C-alpha positions in Angstrom: 0.4 0.1 -0.1 1.4 3.4 -0.4 1.3 6.1 1.9 -0.7 8.3 -0.4 -3.3 5.5 0.2 -2.7 4.8 3.6 -3.6 8.6 4.3 -6.5 8.0 2.3 -7.8 5.4 4.5 -7.0 6.7 7.6 -8.9 9.8 7.4 -12.0 8.5 6.1 -11.5 6.7 9.4 -11.2 9.4 11.0 -14.2 11.5 9.1 -16.7 7.5 9.6 -15.7 8.3 13.4 -16.5 11.8 13.8 -13.5 13.5 13.6 -13.9 16.1 11.1 -17.9 16.6 12.2 -18.5 20.0 11.9 -15.3 21.0 10.7 -16.9 23.1 6.9 -16.2 26.4 7.2 -12.8 28.3 6.0 -12.2 29.6 10.1 -13.3 26.6 11.3 -11.1 24.5 9.7 -7.8 27.1 10.4 -8.8 26.3 14.3 -9.4 22.9 13.6 -5.6 22.1 11.9 -3.8 23.7 14.8 -5.9 21.5 17.5 -4.9 18.3 15.2 -1.1 19.6 15.6 -1.8 19.5 19.5 -3.3 16.3 19.4 0.3 15.0 17.3 2.1 17.0 20.3 0.1 15.0 22.8 1.1 11.7 20.9 4.5 12.7 21.1 3.8 13.1 24.5 2.2 10.1 25.8 5.6 8.1 23.6 7.9 10.1 26.2 6.5 9.0 28.7 6.1 5.3 28.1 10.2 5.9 27.0 10.8 7.5 30.5 12.8 4.3 32.7 13.0 2.7 30.3 15.9 0.3 30.0 16.9 -0.5 26.5 15.6 -0.5 23.0 14.5 -3.7 23.3 12.1 -2.8 26.2 11.5 -0.3 23.8 10.5 -1.9 21.0 7.5 -4.1 22.6 3.7 -3.2 21.6 2.2 -4.3 24.6 -1.7 -4.9 24.8 -5.2 -3.8 26.8 -8.4 -5.0 26.5 -10.0 -2.6 25.3 -12.1 0.1 27.1 -15.1 -0.5 25.2 -15.5 -4.0 26.0 -15.7 -4.7 22.6 -13.2 -8.2 22.7 -10.7 -6.1 20.8 -7.1 -5.7 22.0 -5.5 -1.9 22.1 -1.8 -1.1 21.3 0.2 0.4 23.6 3.3 1.3 24.2 6.5 3.8 22.9 5.7 2.4 19.0 2.0 2.8 19.2 2.5 6.3 20.7 4.6 7.0 17.4 2.4 5.2 15.4 -0.4 7.9 16.6 1.7 11.3 15.7 2.4 9.5 12.3 -1.5 8.6 12.3 -2.4 12.2 13.3 -0.4 13.6 11.1 -1.2 11.8 7.5 -5.3 12.6 8.8 -4.4 16.0 8.8 -2.5 16.4 5.5 -4.9 13.9 3.8 -7.7 16.3 5.2 -6.1 19.5 3.3 -5.7 18.1 0.3 -1.1 17.7 0.7 0.2 15.5 -1.0 2.2 14.1 1.4 3.5 11.0 -0.6 5.4 13.5 -2.7 6.5 16.5 0.0 7.9 13.4 1.6 10.2 12.2 -1.1 11.0 15.9 -2.2 11.9 17.0 0.9 14.2 13.6 1.7 16.3 14.6 -2.1 16.7 17.8 -0.5 18.3 17.2 2.6 20.6 14.4 0.6 22.2 17.9 -0.3 23.0 19.3 2.8 25.1 19.8 4.4 27.2 17.5 8.0 24.4 18.3 10.3 23.8 21.2 8.6 26.5 23.6 9.1 27.2 22.4 12.7 23.8 21.7 14.5 24.3 19.6 17.5 21.1 17.9 17.1 
């Protein structure tokens, strides 16, 4: 599956579950973009919380499962890898909603990054 197809499926699931309900006017769209970015940031914060106290990459890489809160019988993946995935899911949903061809943008940015100097002229991180 191509990244653009994944983004489309992610966004459709978000729409089907009501996460874009009531977002129709330009003002609502503008405001909701900020909210969606903050939600992606919150997923990164959750990843940091899962990372804290981890002793090795092996334990950090574990995907754990717990019973879904709704009692549907499905288990919910949790842990650091899941929070990274949640961050990407939220960003792909937003990109799809706005109409960004995120696959093309990523490929273009990857090509540009190949031309940059080592550590971008001395950046430490």
